[in-house]
C-alpha positions, 0 to 999 in steps of 0.5 A: 583467586581460584575457584578452589580458594573461594569460600563455599558460602559464596553462592551462586557463582557466575560463570565466565559468560555471565561475568561478561554480561554482568560487567556490560550491565554494570558499565551501562548502569554507571553511565546512567549514574544508577550504580550504588556501591557497598553493602550498606547502599545495597541493603538500603536499596533492597529495603526501599524496593529500588534495586532490580539486580544485586552483584556481589564479589566472592573474594572479599574478606570477611564474606559474612559482610554480604551474606545477608544480601542474597536472603534479602534479595530473595524476599524482595524478588530481586536477582542476586549473583556473586561474581568471582573476580579475577 
């Protein structure tokens, strides 16, 4: 998927340098078995105050499944970023 085809609702998008840092961070989290996957799990962890970082994919359909997460992360003072998968 190209940057032109990304839904304009997907914001903030990660640049190429940030994507490599995010992938390294996700790999470390997976090694320590602290990685949760899915919109439902992310919502639960944000509501419980456990999450410190939320990564979302910009190429999912429909994107509206994830649109509540940046707002919830902002309320809980958690970093959220939308990653453009290639």
